[in-house]
N, C-alpha and C positions, 0 to 999 in steps of 0.2 A: 490449579498449579500455575497456569499462565497469568491469571489475574494477580496471584500472589507475587510472581516475579515482577510484573509491571509495577505493582505497588511498592515493592522494595526499591526498584530503580528510581521511581518518583521521589521516595523518601531520601535516597542518597543524593539525588540532584538538588532537592530542596535544602538538605543540610549543607551541601557544597555552596549553594547560592547564598545561604545565610552566613556562611563562614567567610565568604569573600569580602574583604574590606578594602577600600581604596587607599591603601598605604603604599609608601614608596619602599622599594627594595634597597637595602643598604649594602648587601653583600651578594656575591655570585651565588651563594647557597640559596638566598631568597629567590633569586631569579630562576634558579634550577627547580626550586619547589613549585613555582608558578607554572613553569613549563611541564613539570610532571603532572600537575593537576589538569592542565589543558590537554595533555596527551590522553589522560584517562577519560576526560569529557569527549574528546574526539573519537576514542575507541567506542564509548557508549553510544555516541551519536551515529557512528558507522553501523554498529550492531542494530540500533533501533531502525535505521533506514533500511537495512537488509530485512529486518522483520516486517517492515511496512511493505517492502517489495514482495515478500513471501505472502503476506496477507492479501495484497492486491491480486497476486496470481491465484490464490485460493478463491477470492471473490469472483474473478473472471471464470474460473472453472465452475464455481457454484452457480453463477448466473447461467452458464451453459446448461448445467444440470436442471436448474429451475425451468429454463425454457423447454428442455426436453420433457420434463415432468408436466408442464402445462400443455404441451402437444399431446402427451400421453393421456392427460386428463380430457382433452378435447376428443381424442379417439375413443376413450372410454365412454364419454358422453354420447358419442355417435352410436357406440355399441348399446349403450343404455336405451337410447331412443329406438334402436332396432328391436331391442329386447322388449321395450314397452309395446311396440307394435305386435310382437309375438304374444305378449301377455294379453293384449286386447283381443287378438285372434283366438287365443285359448279360452278367454272368458266368454267370447261370443259362441265358441263351440260348446262350452259348458252350458251356457244359457239355452242353446238349441237342443242339446241333449236333455236338459231339464224339461223343455216343452214336449219333446218327443216321448220322454218317459211318462210325462203326465197323461198324454194322449193314450199311450199303451196301457197305462194303469186304468184309465177310464174304460177303454174297450174291454180289458180283462174283467173289470168289475161288472160291466154290462153283460158280457157273456156268462160270467159267473151267476148273475141273477137269472138269466134264461135257463141255464143248466139246472139251477136250483129249483126253478118252477117246474121243469121237466121231471126232476126227481120227486118233487111233491106230488105231481100228477100221477107218476108211476106208482108211488106209495098208495095214493087214493084208489087206484084201479086194481089193487091187490098185489102190487109189487112187480107186475110183469105185463107187458102189452102183447096180446096174441094177435099177430098180424093176419093169421089164417082166418080167424073169426071175422076180422074186418073185411077180408076179401070175399069169403063165402056168405057173408051177410048181405051181399049185393042183391038188389031186386031185379036187375036186368044185366045184360051183357055190357051195356054202356056204363051202367053203375059200377060193374066189376072193374072195367078199364079205368074208370075215374078213381076208384078206390086204390087200385094197384099203383097208379101214378102218384097218388097222395102218399102211400106207404113208402114208395121209393124216395120221394122228396124229403119226407120226414127223416128217413134213415140217413140219406145223403146229407141233409142239413145238420143232423146231430153229429155225424162224423166230421163234416167240415168245420163245424163250430168247435169241436174239441181240438181238431188239428190247428186251427187258427189260434185257439187259446194257448196251446202248448208252444206254438211258434212265437207268439207275442211275449209269452213269459220268458222264453229263451232270449229273445231280442232285448227285452227289458234288462235282463241280467248282463248281457253284453254291453249295453249302453251304460249301465251303472259301472261296470268294470272300466270302460273307456273313460268315463267321467273321472274315476279315481286316478287313472294314469295321467290324464290331462291336468288334474289338480296337483299331482306330484310334480309334473313338469313345470307347472306355473310357479309353485313354491320354490323349486330348485333354481329357476331362472331369477326369481326375485332375490333369493339368498346370494347367488353369484353376482348379481347386479349390485346388491348392497355391499358385499365384501370388496368387489373390485373398486367401487367408487370410494369406499372408506380407505382402502390402501393407497390409492392415488392422492386423495385429499390429505391423508396423514403424511405421505411423502412430501407433499407441497408445504404442509405446516412445518415439518422438520427442516426442510430446505430454507424456508423463510426465517425460521428461528436461528439456524446456523448463520444465515446471512446477517441477521441483526447482531449476532454475537461477534462476527468478524468485523462488521462496521463499527461496533463499539470498541473493539480491540484496535482498529485502525485509528479511531478518534483518540484513544488513550495514547497510542504510540505517537500520533502527530503532536499531541499536547506535550508529550515527553521530548520530542525532537525540538519543539519551539523553546521549551525550557532549557534544553541543553545548548541550543544556539545562543540564547541569552547569556547563559553561563560562559560559553566559549567567548562571546563578545566581551564580557566583563574581564575574563582572564587575558584576552588579547590586549585589552586596554591596559591592564596591570602590567603585562609583559612589556608593552611599549614604554610605559612610564618607568619600569624598572631598568630597561636598557638605557633610557635617557639619563636616569639618575646615576647609574653606574658609569656611563660615559662622562658625565659631568664630574663625578668624583675622581675618575682617572685623570681627566684633564687638569683638575685642580691639584691633584697629587703631583703631576708632572711639573706644573707651574711652581709649586712649593719646593720641589726637589731642585728645579733650575735656579730658583731664587736662593736657596740654601747653598748651592754650589757656587753661585756668583759671589755670595757674601763671603764664603770661605776663601775663594780665590782673591777677592779684594783684600781680605784680612792678611792673607799670606803675602800679597804684594807689598802691603804697608809694612809688614814686619821685615821683609827683605830690604825695603828701602831704608828703614830705620837702621838695620844692621850695617848696610853699606855706608850710610852717613856716619855712623859711629866709628867704623873702621877708618874712614877718611879723616875724621877728627883726630883719632889716635895717631895716625901716620903723620899728620901735620905737626902735632904736638911733639912727637918724637924727633922729627927733623929740626924743629926750632931749638930744642934743648941741646942737641949735638953741635949746633952752630956750624953747619956745613957751609962751604963756599956757595956764593950766589944764593943767599937765603931768599932774596926777593924774587929771583927768577923761578925758583922751584915752586913757590906757591902759585905762580902764574901757570906753571906746567901742571901742577896739581889741580888748579882750577879748571884747566882745560881737560884734564883727565877725569875729574869728578863728573862733569856733565856727561861725558862719554859713558862712564860707569852707570850713572843714573839712567841714561838713555837705554843702556843694555838691560838694566834691571827692569825698566818699564816695558821693555819689549816682551818679556816673558809673560807678565800678567795679561798684556793685550792679546798675546797669542793664545793664552789659556782662555781668555774671555771670548775668543772666537768660537769655542766649542759649544757654549749654550746657544749660539746662533744657529747651530745645526738643526734643532727642531723647527726653526723658522723655514729652513730650506725644505725640510720634510713636509712641513705644513703646506708650503707652496706646491710641493710635489703632489700632495693629496688633493690640493685644490685643482691642480691640472687633471688629476684622475677624475675628480667630480665633473669637471668641464667635459671631459671625454665621455663620461657616462651620460651626461645630459645631452651630448650630441648624438650618441648612439644609444641612449638610455630609454629606448622605446620598448625594451623587454623588462617585464617584471612579473611577479607571482601573484596570482589571484585565487580566491576560493570559488570553485565552479559547481553548479548543479545543472540539471537538465529538465526540459519541459517539452510538451507536445501541443499541437493545435486543438486536440480533443479534450483538454482538461476541463473541469467544471467551471463554467462561466467564461470560457475562452471563445473568442469569435474567430480566431485564426487570422485576424488582421493585426499587423504590428503597429507600433507607434508611428512609423514612417509610412504606413499605408500599404505595406507589402502583404499579399495574400499567401499565407503559408499552406492553406489547404489546396490551393491550385498549384503550388510549387513544393510538393512534399520532399523533393530531393535537394532543396536549397540549403546552403550552409549559412545559418543566421544565428546571431547571439544577441542576448539582451544585456545591456550595460548601464552603468551610471555615467551619464553624459559628461559629468564634471571630471571623470577619470579617463574615459574613452569616448571621444566625440562620436555622435551618431553619424553613420555614413563611412566610418573608418574601416579600412580593410585590415583584418587582424588574423595573425596566425596563432592558433590555439593548439598547445601541445596535446597530442592524442586525438584531436578533432579535425584539424586541417585549417585551411584558409577560409575565413568566413567574413561576413559583412555585419557591422553593428547596426542593426535595423530596429531594435526593440528595446524597451525599458521594462522595469517591474518595480512594484512597491517595495519588495524585499531586496532588490538589487541596488545596494548602496555601497560606495567605497570600492575597495578591491574585490568585487564580486561580479560574476557573470553567470548567465543562464544560457546553455547551448541547446539548440533546437534539434529534435529528432521527430520524424514522422511516425515512428513505431514506439509505442509505450514501453515495450520490453527493453528496447535499446536505452530509453531514458532511465528506466529503473536500473539497468546494468551500469550505467554511467555513475549513478549515485552522487556522492559529494566528494570532491577531491581538489587538492591544490595543484594547479597547473601553471606553466609559464605561458605568457602571451606576448606577442610582438606586434606593435602597431607598424604596419608596413608603409613605406613612403610611396607615393604615387609617382 
């Protein structure tokens, strides 16, 4: 399910990347569309980075589990070694029992042969031994004593032989039973040993497989993040171009409107001047026809009046023409604002990420030679020196006052990388737009 989700996101990003073309936005709707696309990309980028943070947490937990499993495997191996010693001891006991049983079986067999010969002898003598005949067949008292001792020894020997035979047979059965028990113990130990080892080894295999799966997922997400960053960069460029295009179009429209207004005012002034001139000519002609006194003086007066009228007429257009000059005043005002911003314009917005001194391939030594591992509490940021000079003291929104001591291959333009000694803090920071202020010394 997760792989399908990742594949879907990659396809969407690929489609968005292929659909982005370096065209200029001609309307505000075009610019809004670009911003919407960029907002979607940033949302996906944030989601992917959160997933990466989650995967990293899972990996850390899994590494801890793998370490515990490896320790458990070592403990099991120690138990297995101890069990092997027990197995060796049991085998030695079994071998000893085998030797003892062989000796007993040999003794029993030998006694059996002796008893067998006695039985044959008894059968040959008529089936019974008459000890009285043996005793009374003595030739002398000394012979009688000798025969009596012999009879006692034979009887005692037969009884002892039979007792030893019975005892050895019973002992043999006990040892056989003991051997069976030891063999059962041996097999049980081997089975337990094998099962314990297989369980731990399987747990280790499962953990490593899950680790590989998470690392693959991390790589896929990282590739997705890189693709999204490229897409975001392209959209940012398009957005900047669109803003510049719209600003130029607005400026051009203002200039056209101002020119049109000036032309209309000039035309109105000319029409007014023509109208006044005609009225003057009509007035002069009327006075000439009526032949009023001092005909020569009035034209002089009229001549004096006409320039005054013309002057008054010309004053209006000039006053009206002062209005288009207002944008110039506004422009100078905006220029003053720009100057103010440049004087206090050490504050601007950047895209920020976070890093630690323990990342893959990191030495912990910054570009300026500052040791981050020896100074884990230091406030340090990586910057593009063309935007923020190295050594600058910078106040970063949400991070605090830091020193620009480091650079990075991906840190170009309005981008910074803030340092954390703890990887969980770096993951929590994620990627965000923040305001930075270069502080004056």
